[in-house]
C-alpha positions in Angstrom: -29.2 80.6 29.5 -26.4 82.1 32.0 -26.4 80.5 35.3 -27.4 82.8 38.5 -24.2 84.5 39.5 -22.5 84.5 36.4 -21.9 87.4 34.0 -20.6 87.2 30.2 -17.1 88.5 31.4 -16.8 86.0 34.1 -17.9 83.0 31.7 -14.4 82.8 30.0 -12.3 82.1 33.2 -15.0 79.3 33.8 -14.3 77.5 30.5 -10.6 77.8 30.5 -10.8 76.1 33.9 -12.8 73.4 32.7 -10.4 73.1 29.3 -7.2 73.2 31.9 -8.5 70.4 34.1 -9.1 68.0 31.3 -5.6 68.6 30.3 -6.1 70.1 26.8 -3.8 73.4 27.4 -0.6 71.2 27.5 2.1 71.5 25.0 2.1 68.5 22.3 5.9 68.2 21.3 5.7 64.6 20.7 2.7 65.5 18.2 4.6 68.3 16.4 7.7 66.2 16.1 5.6 63.7 14.3 4.3 66.3 12.1 7.4 67.6 10.9 8.9 64.3 10.6 5.9 63.6 8.1 6.2 66.9 6.3 9.8 66.4 5.5 9.5 62.9 4.2 6.7 64.5 2.0 8.8 67.2 0.8 11.9 64.7 0.0 9.7 62.4 -2.1 8.3 65.4 -4.2 11.9 66.5 -4.8 12.9 63.3 -5.7 10.2 63.1 -8.2 12.0 66.6 -9.9 14.7 64.2 -10.4 13.2 61.6 -12.0 11.2 62.4 -15.3 11.2 65.6 -17.5 7.3 64.8 -18.5 5.5 67.8 -17.9 2.4 65.6 -16.8 4.0 64.1 -14.1 5.7 67.4 -12.8 2.1 68.9 -12.8 1.0 66.3 -10.5 3.9 66.6 -8.3 3.4 70.4 -8.4 0.1 69.7 -7.1 1.5 67.3 -4.2 4.1 69.9 -3.1 1.5 72.7 -2.7 -0.1 70.4 -0.3 2.9 69.6 1.3 4.0 73.2 1.6 0.2 73.9 3.0 1.1 71.4 5.7 4.4 72.9 6.3 2.5 76.5 7.0 0.3 74.7 9.4 3.2 73.6 11.6 4.7 77.3 11.1 1.1 78.3 12.5 1.1 75.8 15.4 4.5 76.8 17.0 3.8 80.5 16.2 1.1 79.9 18.7 3.6 78.3 21.0 1.7 75.1 21.0 4.5 72.6 20.2 7.6 73.5 22.9 8.5 74.5 26.3 10.2 77.8 25.4 9.6 80.7 22.8 13.1 80.5 21.3 12.6 76.8 20.0 9.2 77.6 18.8 10.6 80.4 16.9 13.7 78.3 15.7 11.1 76.0 14.2 9.0 78.6 13.1 12.1 80.2 11.1 12.7 77.3 9.4 9.2 76.5 8.3 8.1 80.0 7.5 11.6 81.7 6.0 13.6 78.9 4.7 11.0 76.2 3.6 8.1 78.4 2.5 9.9 81.7 1.5 7.5 83.9 3.9 8.2 86.1 7.2 7.8 84.6 10.4 8.0 88.4 12.1 5.5 89.4 9.3 3.1 86.8 10.0 3.2 87.0 13.9 2.3 90.5 13.8 -0.7 90.4 11.2 -1.9 86.8 12.8 -1.7 88.4 16.5 -3.4 91.7 15.5 -6.5 89.1 13.8 -6.6 87.3 17.0 -6.9 90.1 19.2 -9.7 91.9 16.7 -11.2 89.1 14.7 -13.5 90.6 12.0 -13.4 94.2 13.7 -13.1 97.0 11.3 -9.9 98.8 11.1 -8.3 96.3 13.5 -8.5 92.6 11.7 -5.9 92.7 9.0 -7.5 89.6 7.4 -10.7 91.6 6.4 -8.4 94.8 5.3 -8.1 93.5 1.7 -8.1 96.2 -0.9 -9.9 94.1 -3.6 -12.4 92.7 -0.9 -15.0 94.5 1.1 -16.7 93.3 4.1 -19.3 95.8 4.3 -21.4 98.1 2.3 -19.9 100.9 3.5 -16.3 99.8 2.6 -17.6 98.9 -0.9 -19.1 102.1 -1.6 -16.1 103.5 -0.6 -13.9 101.8 -3.2 -12.9 103.8 -6.6 -11.7 102.9 -10.2 -10.3 99.3 -10.5 -10.8 98.5 -6.9 -14.2 99.4 -7.2 -14.7 97.2 -10.2 -13.2 94.4 -8.4 -15.3 94.5 -5.3 -18.3 95.0 -7.5 -17.9 91.4 -8.7 -15.8 90.2 -5.6 -17.9 86.9 -5.3 -17.0 86.1 -8.7 -13.1 86.9 -8.3 -12.9 85.7 -4.8 -11.5 82.3 -5.9 -9.1 83.2 -8.4 -7.7 86.1 -6.3 -6.6 83.1 -3.9 -4.0 81.6 -6.8 -2.0 84.9 -5.7 -1.7 84.3 -2.1 1.8 83.4 -2.3 3.0 86.5 -3.9 0.8 88.6 -1.3 2.7 86.2 1.6 6.2 87.3 0.0 5.3 90.9 -0.6 4.2 91.3 3.1 7.5 89.6 4.0 9.7 92.1 1.8 7.5 95.0 3.2 7.9 93.7 6.9 11.6 93.1 6.7 12.3 96.6 5.0 10.2 98.5 7.7 10.9 96.6 10.8 14.8 96.8 11.0 14.8 96.4 14.9 13.4 93.0 14.6 15.2 90.8 16.6 15.4 88.0 13.8 15.7 90.6 10.9 19.2 89.5 9.7 18.2 85.9 10.2 14.8 86.2 8.4 16.6 87.8 5.4 19.2 85.3 5.1 16.7 82.4 5.2 14.4 84.1 2.7 17.1 84.7 0.4 18.2 81.0 0.8 14.7 79.8 0.2 14.4 81.4 -3.3 18.0 80.1 -4.1 17.1 76.6 -3.2 13.8 76.7 -4.9 15.0 77.8 -8.1 18.2 76.4 -8.1 16.5 72.7 -7.5 13.8 73.1 -9.6 16.0 74.3 -12.6 18.4 72.0 -12.0 16.2 69.1 -12.2 13.8 70.0 -15.2 14.1 71.8 -18.4 13.4 75.5 -18.5 9.9 75.8 -19.6 8.8 72.7 -17.5 10.3 74.3 -14.9 9.0 77.7 -15.3 5.3 75.4 -15.3 6.2 73.7 -12.1 7.0 76.8 -10.3 3.8 78.6 -11.2 1.4 76.0 -10.7 2.8 74.8 -7.5 3.3 78.1 -6.2 -0.3 79.2 -7.1 -1.8 76.2 -5.7 -0.1 76.6 -2.4 -1.7 79.8 -2.2 -5.0 78.9 -3.1 -5.0 75.8 -0.8 -3.6 77.9 2.4 -6.3 80.7 1.6 -8.8 78.4 1.1 -8.1 77.1 4.4 -7.9 80.1 6.1 -11.2 81.6 4.4 -13.9 80.1 6.0 -12.8 80.7 9.3 -14.2 84.3 9.5 -15.4 85.4 6.2 -19.1 85.8 6.3 -19.8 86.2 9.7 -20.4 88.8 12.0 -18.0 91.9 11.6 -18.2 94.2 14.1 -17.6 97.9 14.4 -15.1 99.9 17.4 -18.0 100.6 19.6 -18.8 96.9 20.0 -19.5 95.8 23.5 -19.2 92.1 23.4 -16.9 90.1 26.1 -13.7 88.0 24.8 -15.8 84.9 24.8 -18.8 86.0 22.8 -16.6 88.1 20.4 -14.4 85.1 19.7 -16.9 82.7 19.2 -19.6 85.0 17.3 -17.1 85.7 14.8 -16.0 82.3 13.8 -17.6 79.5 11.9 -16.4 76.2 12.5 -15.8 73.4 9.8 -17.4 70.0 10.7 -15.1 67.4 11.5 -13.8 64.4 10.1 -10.3 62.8 9.7 -10.0 63.7 6.3 -11.1 67.5 7.4 -8.8 67.6 10.1 -5.9 66.8 8.1 -6.8 69.1 5.1 -7.3 72.0 7.6 -4.5 71.8 9.9 -7.0 71.6 12.7 -8.1 75.3 11.9 -11.6 73.8 10.7 -11.9 74.0 14.7 -11.9 77.8 14.5 -14.0 78.6 17.7 -12.1 76.3 19.9 -8.7 77.8 18.3 -9.7 81.3 18.8 -10.6 80.6 22.5 -7.5 79.0 23.4 -4.8 79.8 20.5 -1.8 78.1 22.8 -4.0 74.7 22.7 -2.3 72.0 20.4 -4.4 71.2 17.3 -4.1 67.3 18.2 -6.3 68.4 21.5 -9.2 70.2 19.6 -11.6 67.5 18.7 -11.8 66.9 22.3 -11.7 70.5 23.3 -14.6 70.8 21.1 -17.0 68.6 22.9 -16.6 70.7 26.3 -16.7 74.2 24.1 -19.7 73.3 22.4 -21.7 72.2 25.2 -20.6 75.0 27.3 -22.0 77.3 24.8 -25.3 75.6 24.6 -25.5 75.9 28.2 -25.1 79.5 28.4 -27.1 80.6 25.4 -23.9 81.5 23.0 -24.6 81.0 19.4 -22.1 78.3 18.4 -22.3 77.9 14.7 -20.6 74.9 12.5 -21.2 73.9 9.0 -20.0 71.8 6.3 -16.9 72.2 3.7 -18.9 73.0 0.6 -21.8 75.1 2.9 -19.0 77.5 4.4 -17.7 78.6 0.8 -21.5 79.1 -0.3 -22.0 81.5 2.5 -18.7 83.2 1.7 -19.8 83.7 -1.6 -23.3 85.1 -0.7 -22.1 87.3 1.9 -19.6 88.6 -0.4 -22.3 89.1 -3.4 -24.6 90.7 -0.8 -22.3 93.2 0.4 -21.3 94.5 -2.9 -24.7 94.5 -4.3 -25.1 98.4 -3.8 -22.5 98.8 -6.7 -24.4 96.4 -9.0 -27.6 98.8 -8.8 -28.4 101.1 -11.7 -28.6 104.5 -10.7 -32.5 105.7 -10.3 -33.7 107.4 -13.8 -34.7 111.1 -13.7 -37.7 111.9 -15.5 -36.6 114.9 -17.7 -39.9 116.4 -18.1 -41.2 120.4 -18.0 
């Protein structure tokens, strides 16, 4: 229950004061530097394996390993995009550009615009780009509006959900190119193009220098598909299958961020695999909080929500995916219903 004298609108400042007093909003450049160094070492190891053997099955394993490394690099890009690491925006931006455009082949500016819109309006119709996906629907109304091929995809979206994640890397590149062609006044426009092109020259150049042609093709297809799958599968449990809001919702910031998010129960392995995004509630309430502090913040935030009667949801890795598939299946149910038969008598 909410304490006497407090209202939903002034609960967040109280919570923020508790989190700040615990020192959890302080930037963590040391942790981020360690994460960057670790990722570079893993990247170097994967590149070295490219030149050690032409055996296709070894390179298949290496492709999976480098998909994981790319995902870890993406988490650093996410961190600096939220200004979690370094004191000035410029330093965070430099690291972000190097990690997104140069190392991953996706656009820093495109991701910032998209991700900031998501944070401002999580799971809100027509405002959250993360639920504006033509081949998926997150409400029955959206499902019924789909036509043609998209209607077929949405009709069976629970079945297609995981296979679609394999194309996420292509989506990232398409979004980047569209953004850079449209936003010519973006301050890093030229820098992004140069780094984006350099990434692809290096990626294709190194792979086909090290490997025979068809082994190289196999490596690229598998590495990119698994990288996209990994990144998308980590982001998917955060909100999909949770409360979806309309424009006229009356939730304050605290309730909106907590009620639309799902936490995945933590362990050392889960924290590493998810890059801290398994603490989605904490991250949405305090996006600038370094991920190294999220575990400690969870204790404060979870207790605060329980004290004030705010539903705080956390579940296991497998259960989170089960809930997503069940939700998608339920939303698309009207498309699978047979039309009522008309009795042609008389």
